[in-house]
N, C-alpha and C positions, 0 to 999 in steps of 0.2 A: 734401157729398161722400160717396160710398158708403164703408162701412167695409171695411177689408182683412181678410177672414176667413181668409187663409192662415195655417197654423200656423208658428210660428217654430221653426226647427230649431236645435239646439245646434251650436256650432262643431265642426269635424271632430276637433280635438284633445280636446274634452271628451267626445265620444262614445266615443273610444278608452279612456277611463278608467272602464270599467265595473267595479264591485266583483266580485271572483271569488266563486263559490258555495262555501260551506263544505263540506269533505269530511265524509262521514258518519263518526261515531265507530266505531272497531273494537271489537267485543266480544271480550273474552278467551275463548279456547277452554277449555272445562272438560274435564278428564280423567275418564274413567269410573272409578269406584271399583273396585278389585280385590276379588275375593271373599275371604272369610276363609280363613285357613290351616286345613288339616285337623288333626285331633288328633295325627297323627304328626309334624307340623312341616314336612312337605314342601310343603304348599300345593296348591291345585287348579290345573289348567292353565287359564289365562285368556289374554286378549289380550296381556298383558304377559309371558307365560311363553315363554321361548325353549327350544324342543325341543332344539336343538343343544347348548346349555349344559347342559340337563338330562341329555342322554345322556352328555356328557363327565363330569359329576359322578357319574353312575351307574357309569361305568367306574372312576373313582377309588375308589369304594366297594368294588370287588371286591378291592382290595389291602389285606389285613388288617394287614400289618406289613412290616418291612424285608426279611424273607426271602421274601415272596411274589413269585414270578416266574412270569408268565403269558404264553403265546404268543398270537398273533393268533387261532388256531383255538380255544384255550381261552377267551379273552375273548369270542369270538363265541358259543360254546356257552353260556357263563354268562349273557351279557347278552341274547341273542336278536337282536342286531343283525347284519346281513349284513356279511361281511368287507370288501366294497368301501367301504361308508360308514364302517365301524369303523376302517379303516386311516387315513382322513383325520382322524378324531378323535384317534387315537393320535399321528399325525404332528404335529398341532397341540399336543397336550399335551407332547410331547417338545420341540418348538420353544420352548415357553414354560417349560420346565424343571419341569413337574409330574410327568413320567415320564422315566425314562432307559432306553435300549435297550441290552441286553447283546449280546455278540458273537454269541450263538446266535440273535438276533432276538427273544428274549423281552423283556418289559417289567417294570420295578420302579418303586416310588415314588422320586421324587427327594428329596434331603435337605430341600429347602425346605418340603415338605408332610408329611414323615413324622411328625414329632412331633405335630402337631395331628390328623392322621388317626388315629393310634393311639388317642389319648384320645377322639376322637369315636366310634370303633368300641366302645371300652370302655363309654362312656356308653350307647350304643344297646343293648349287651348287658345292661347293668345294669337299664335300664328294662324291657326285655322279659322278663328272667329273674326279676325280683323277685317276681312273683306265684307262680312255681314254688317259690322259696325259702319264701314264706309258707305254701304247702301243706305242705312238709316240716316247717316249724316247728310248724304246727298239729297235724300228725300225731304227732310224737314229743315235742314240748315240749323239744327240745334245740337247741343252737346250730348254725345252718346258715350256710354261707358260700359266696361266689362268688369264684373266682380268675380272673385274666386274664393272658395272656402279653403282656408289653411288651418286644419285642426279645428280649433274652436273660435277662430276669428275670420272675418271676411274683409278682403282687401281689393282695392282697385288695381287691376293689372294692365288695363288699356283704356284710353280715352281719346276722343277726337272732339275738339272744340268747334262750336258753331262760329260763323264769320260775322254774325250780326253785332252791331255796336253794343246792345244790351243782351247778355247771354249768361247762362249758368256756367260755372267753372268747376271742374273736378281735378284731383291731383293724383298722380300715380303713386301707389304705395299707401294711400290713405286707408286707415282702418275704419270700416263702416259700422255705424250703430245698428244692431239688429232690431231695435224697437221703433226706429223712425226713418230709416233709409229704405227706399223702395227696393234697391238691389239686395240689401242685407235682409230685409223682411221676406222677400220672395224665396231667397235661398234657405233661410232659417225655417220658413213655414213647411218646406218639403223634407225636413229631416225627421228622424225618429224622435219620439217624445223626450227620451232621456238626453238626446243630444241638444234638442231645443233648450232644455233646462240649463245645460252647461254653457251654451253659447250666450244665453241671456245673462247667466250668472257671471261669466268672465267679463263681459262688457259692462254690466249693470244697466240701470234704466234712468240715467240722469236726464233732466229736462233740457232740451236744446232751444225750444221755443214754447210759446203758450199752447201750441197744438200738439206737442209731443205726448205720446201715450206713456204714462208712468205708472199705470195700474196693471199688475200682472194678469188679472182675470180679463181685463179689456184687451190686453195684448194677445192672449190665447184666442179670444174671439176673432181678433183681426187676422191671426194666422189661419184660422178655419175659413174665414171669408176668402182669403187669398187662395187657399187650396181649392175651394169650390169654383171660383171664377177663373183661376189659372194665371193671374197676374197681380201685381201689387201697385198701390197708389200711395204717393206722398204729397201732401199739400201743406207746404211750409211747416213741416214737422222737424226736419233736421237743420234748416236754415230759413230765415225769413226771406220772402221775395221770390221763391222759386218752387216749382212743382215738378214731380218726376213720376214716371211709370216704368215698372220693371217686369220682365218676363223670364221664366226659368229656362235653362238649357240642361238637357239630360245626357249622360254619357251612355255607352253601349250596354251598361248593366242597369240602366234606368235610374241612376242616382243623380240628384240635382246638386252639383258642386259648383255651378257657375250660373250667371244671369247677365242679361243686357238691359240697358235702360236708356230712356230719352228724357232729358231734363230741359225745362223751358221756364223763362221768367213768368211770374203770375200775370204780368200785363198782357201776355200773348196766350194765356191759358183760358180755355172755355170748355164747356161740355162737348161742343162740336169738335174742338181741337183734340180733346182727350179721346173721343171715339175714333178719330182718324189715326192718332198715334198708336192706340192700343191695337187696332186692327192690323196695322203694318208691323208693329212690334211682335205680336203673336205669330204672324206669318214668318218673319225673319227668324225668330227663336226656333220655330219648328223646322225651318230649313237648316239652321245650324245644327240642331239635334240630329237630323237625318244625315248631314255631312259627317258628323262625328261617328255615328254608327257605321256608315259606309266605309269610312277610313279604317275603323277597327276591323271590319270584315275583310277588307283587302289586305291588311297587314297579316292576318292569319293565313291568307292564301300564299303569301310570299315568304312565310317562315319555313 
């Protein structure tokens, strides 16, 4: 008999049980590494950089302390951002309680960020101004210091001691008296009148030596003299045996929240010495002010 060559087919139910094809394995997505931060700590603009958040942080940096009150127009002029987009940023910061709006429409830092912002500003000033302190120290081999305004008190945030056997000494963190320290006097003198009253009231006017100014009217005259000549002098007012000259440093909005000083023992102090110190002190303070303003302008360009 002839052979049956027809192919045997599998039953219908067996054909339906075909093994499914395996799904291809999913490869994990790799994130591109971000570029390294720049030397100033702000970092380069990368794919992960949010320009909106960067602009908001730039706005917060314009508020130096609890007293700084800036309008929409002032903030636009200082930041370079158009008022239309700036208003949205301000509204967001206000909504999340990083800023508070006053009745006149101006803005101030809210309490939740004030403390950290002040010390951040102080650290930025310290890092930027330290090379200028070093120049003064190298020039005179005397103790040089940097003071900063925290709310209603003024503190030493940087100091470099002289190497001479007899020298003035300053201490980091020291709260300075606004009526007899050259650093504190020059910072206080360039504040608005109502803030001058608060700074003096907070510290008081206790006598430190027989040369300390303890009369309020005389102190206001001293502040006016400081504003006119552009620097402050201290002659054994806060401590016996030393003299000091201080000059203001202004930020990019023209506010004086910092100052530098050169202190020397009275045995090396003379009219000629004072003239030499003041001339160099004013030059260095102006250079520091220009550096701060240039740094502010550059940060706006990279935002």
